[in-house]
C-alpha positions in Angstrom: 59.6 -42.7 -8.9 56.8 -40.7 -10.7 54.5 -43.6 -10.4 54.9 -43.7 -6.7 54.2 -40.0 -6.4 51.1 -40.4 -8.5 49.9 -43.3 -6.3 50.9 -41.7 -3.0 49.7 -38.1 -3.6 47.4 -37.6 -6.6 45.0 -40.5 -6.1 44.3 -39.8 -2.4 44.1 -36.1 -3.2 41.6 -36.7 -6.0 39.6 -39.1 -3.8 39.4 -36.5 -1.0 38.5 -33.8 -3.5 35.7 -35.9 -4.9 34.5 -36.8 -1.4 34.3 -33.1 -0.3 32.6 -32.2 -3.6 30.0 -34.9 -3.0 29.5 -34.0 0.6 29.2 -30.2 0.3 27.8 -29.8 -3.2 25.9 -32.8 -4.3 24.4 -33.9 -0.9 22.4 -30.7 -0.3 21.1 -30.8 -3.8 20.0 -34.4 -3.5 18.4 -33.6 -0.1 16.5 -30.7 -1.5 15.4 -32.8 -4.5 14.1 -35.5 -2.2 12.3 -33.0 0.0 10.6 -31.4 -3.1 9.5 -34.8 -4.3 8.1 -35.8 -0.9 6.3 -32.5 -0.1 5.5 -30.7 -3.3 3.8 -27.8 -1.4 0.5 -26.1 -2.3 -0.7 -26.3 -5.8 -1.4 -23.0 -7.6 -5.0 -24.2 -8.3 -5.6 -24.7 -4.6 -4.1 -21.4 -3.7 -6.5 -19.6 -6.1 -9.5 -21.6 -4.7 -8.4 -20.8 -1.1 -8.1 -17.1 -1.9 -11.5 -17.1 -3.5 -13.1 -18.9 -0.6 -11.4 -16.5 1.9 -12.8 -13.5 -0.1 -16.2 -15.0 0.0 -16.1 -15.7 3.7 -14.9 -12.1 4.3 -17.8 -10.8 2.2 -20.3 -12.9 4.1 -18.9 -11.7 7.4 -19.3 -8.1 6.4 -22.9 -8.8 5.2 -23.7 -10.3 8.6 -22.2 -7.3 10.4 -24.3 -4.9 8.3 -27.5 -6.9 8.9 -26.8 -6.9 12.6 -26.4 -3.2 12.6 -29.7 -2.8 10.7 -31.5 -5.1 13.1 -30.1 -3.1 16.1 -31.2 0.1 14.5 -34.7 -1.3 13.8 -35.0 -2.5 17.5 -34.0 0.9 18.8 -36.4 2.7 16.4 -39.2 0.3 17.4 -38.5 0.8 21.1 -38.5 4.6 20.7 -41.7 4.5 18.7 -43.4 2.4 21.5 -42.2 4.8 24.2 -43.5 7.8 22.2 -46.9 6.2 21.6 -47.2 5.1 25.3 -46.4 8.5 26.7 -48.5 10.5 24.2 -52.0 11.1 25.7 -54.9 9.9 23.4 
């Protein structure tokens, strides 16, 4: 009788427990591992290079804006100087 109980209850219960464990615990771990292997993500070296390039581009953009402001100021100053010399009698 105990052998029949073992065969009828314990073995199917152990198989179901192992199946649930594999499905809910091991499967997500294996999927995450496969995803990490296929797509490792950005490398730290590339992140540093990208950050450095972004900072350089930002600095260049600010330099261009400053130069544009200076050129506009020079144009206005030149235009005012021409007006002043044209309207002044000689």
